[in-house]
C-alpha positions in Angstrom: 5.7 11.0 -28.0 6.0 7.5 -26.9 8.9 6.4 -24.2 11.5 4.8 -25.6 12.0 2.4 -22.1 14.9 -1.2 -22.4 13.3 -3.2 -20.1 15.9 -5.7 -18.1 15.3 -7.4 -14.9 17.8 -7.8 -12.9 18.5 -9.6 -9.9 20.6 -7.7 -8.0 21.0 -6.7 -5.2 18.6 -9.2 -3.7 14.8 -8.6 -3.5 14.0 -7.1 -0.1 11.9 -8.4 2.6 8.8 -8.0 0.4 10.1 -10.4 -2.1 9.0 -7.9 -4.7 10.6 -8.3 -8.1 13.3 -5.5 -9.7 12.5 -4.4 -13.2 14.5 -2.1 -14.0 13.8 0.4 -17.7 16.3 1.8 -19.4 15.5 4.9 -21.7 17.5 7.0 -24.2 15.5 10.0 -23.6 16.1 9.9 -19.5 19.6 11.7 -19.5 20.6 12.3 -15.7 17.6 11.0 -13.3 16.7 7.9 -11.7 14.0 7.4 -10.4 11.8 4.1 -9.2 7.9 3.2 -8.0 6.3 0.0 -6.3 3.8 -1.1 -8.9 1.8 -3.8 -7.7 4.5 -6.6 -6.4 7.3 -5.3 -8.4 9.8 -2.1 -8.1 10.5 -0.2 -11.4 13.9 1.5 -11.3 14.0 4.0 -14.6 17.5 5.0 -15.5 19.2 6.5 -18.5 20.2 3.9 -21.3 23.7 5.0 -21.1 24.8 3.7 -17.6 27.0 1.0 -17.5 25.8 -2.6 -15.4 27.8 -1.2 -12.6 26.0 1.5 -12.1 22.8 0.4 -12.9 23.3 -2.3 -9.8 24.3 0.9 -7.7 21.3 2.8 -8.6 19.1 -0.4 -8.2 20.6 -0.6 -4.4 20.2 2.9 -4.0 16.4 3.6 -5.0 15.5 0.1 -3.1 16.7 1.7 0.0 15.2 4.9 -0.8 11.8 3.4 -1.4 12.4 1.2 1.9 13.2 4.2 4.0 9.9 6.4 2.8 7.8 3.2 3.3 8.9 2.5 6.5 8.7 6.0 7.7 5.0 6.0 6.9 4.0 2.6 7.9 2.3 2.3 11.2 3.1 -0.8 13.5 0.5 -3.3 14.6 0.6 -1.7 18.3 -0.1 1.5 16.6 -2.7 0.1 14.7 -4.3 -1.8 17.6 -4.4 1.5 19.5 -6.1 3.3 16.5 -8.9 0.4 16.2 -9.4 1.3 19.8 -9.9 5.0 19.6 -12.3 4.4 16.7 -14.3 2.1 18.5 -14.8 4.3 21.2 -15.3 7.7 18.9 -17.7 5.8 16.5 -18.9 2.6 18.3 -19.3 3.6 21.8 -16.1 1.1 22.3 -18.5 -2.1 21.6 -16.0 -3.4 18.8 -13.0 -4.7 20.9 -10.6 -6.9 18.6 -8.5 -9.4 19.7 -6.1 -8.8 17.3 -5.1 -6.7 14.5 -2.1 -6.5 12.6 -0.6 -5.8 8.9 -0.4 -8.8 6.4 1.2 -9.2 3.0 -1.2 -11.9 1.9 -4.3 -10.3 0.8 -4.2 -8.7 -2.3 -7.4 -8.7 -3.7 -8.8 -7.1 -0.3 -8.2 -4.3 1.5 -8.5 -5.6 5.0 -10.8 -8.6 6.8 -11.7 -9.8 9.9 -12.7 -13.4 11.5 -16.0 -12.1 13.7 -15.6 -15.4 16.1 -11.9 -15.0 16.8 -12.1 -10.8 17.2 -9.4 -10.7 14.5 -8.7 -8.0 12.3 -5.9 -8.3 9.3 -5.2 -5.0 7.1 -3.6 -5.3 3.5 0.2 -4.1 4.1 -1.2 -2.1 0.6 -2.5 0.5 2.5 0.2 1.4 4.2 1.2 5.1 3.3 -1.9 5.6 2.1 -3.9 8.2 3.9 -4.8 8.2 7.5 -8.7 8.7 6.3 -8.9 6.0 4.2 -6.7 3.5 6.9 -9.2 4.5 9.5 -12.0 4.1 6.9 -10.9 0.0 6.5 -10.5 -0.3 10.2 -13.6 1.1 11.0 -15.1 -1.2 8.5 -13.4 -4.1 9.9 -14.9 -3.1 13.0 -18.1 -2.9 12.6 -17.7 -6.4 11.1 -17.4 -7.3 14.8 -20.7 -6.0 15.7 -22.5 -7.1 12.3 -20.7 -9.9 10.2 -22.5 -9.2 6.7 -22.8 -6.2 4.6 -26.7 -6.0 5.0 -28.5 -2.6 5.4 -27.6 -2.9 9.2 -24.2 -2.9 8.7 -23.9 0.0 6.1 -26.2 1.7 8.9 -23.6 0.9 11.2 -20.4 2.7 9.0 -22.6 5.9 8.5 -21.3 6.9 12.0 -17.5 7.2 10.0 -18.1 10.7 8.5 -15.3 9.9 5.5 -16.7 6.6 4.5 -17.6 7.7 1.0 -14.3 9.9 0.5 -12.3 6.7 1.5 -14.6 4.0 -0.3 -13.5 6.7 -3.6 -10.2 7.3 -3.0 -9.9 3.2 -2.6 -11.3 2.4 -6.2 -9.6 5.0 -7.3 -6.3 2.9 -6.6 -8.0 -0.3 -7.5 -8.5 1.7 -10.7 -5.4 3.0 -11.1 -3.7 -0.3 -10.6 -5.0 -1.9 -13.6 -3.7 1.1 -15.8 0.1 1.7 -17.3 2.0 3.6 -14.2 3.5 6.9 -15.5 7.2 7.3 -15.5 8.3 9.5 -12.5 5.6 8.2 -10.1 7.4 7.0 -7.5 11.0 8.4 -6.0 13.3 11.0 -8.0 16.9 11.1 -7.6 
């Protein structure tokens, strides 16, 4: 049976630091539960259709706080990311890949990571935060390999073969990219 959401964008409370838009979807089928999830640059909050506007505002605030708390628990800081890159370089590249900086960025929506070999800088998309560690390690290893081999030729891929979970991580990222193009199922985020 198709869902019966009534959509209403809300501007209360102010958008979180990541500047995500909030969309509230009301459903006559939903009786008591409230849930929320991230969908690209938006936050979707699912509520029962019978809720008042005041209850809606309160639940939006509660669910935004819950999502933010979950995400902050999962996120590595830039310092931890640099330490992780150093360990990966030592383990898979004999310590030869030495970035000058490794950091999270919020302006990469079409790439998982990027590297500027001339500067030695590595940037990872914030969209990786909360993904499995082996996936983050793969993206870091990929960018570290670019410090040694700038392009994506055979030499680059041979070097990256040192990371044992390359194929699995690439499959995971391809699945995430494919899923982003599909409608998100209700209840895929946080339930209350």
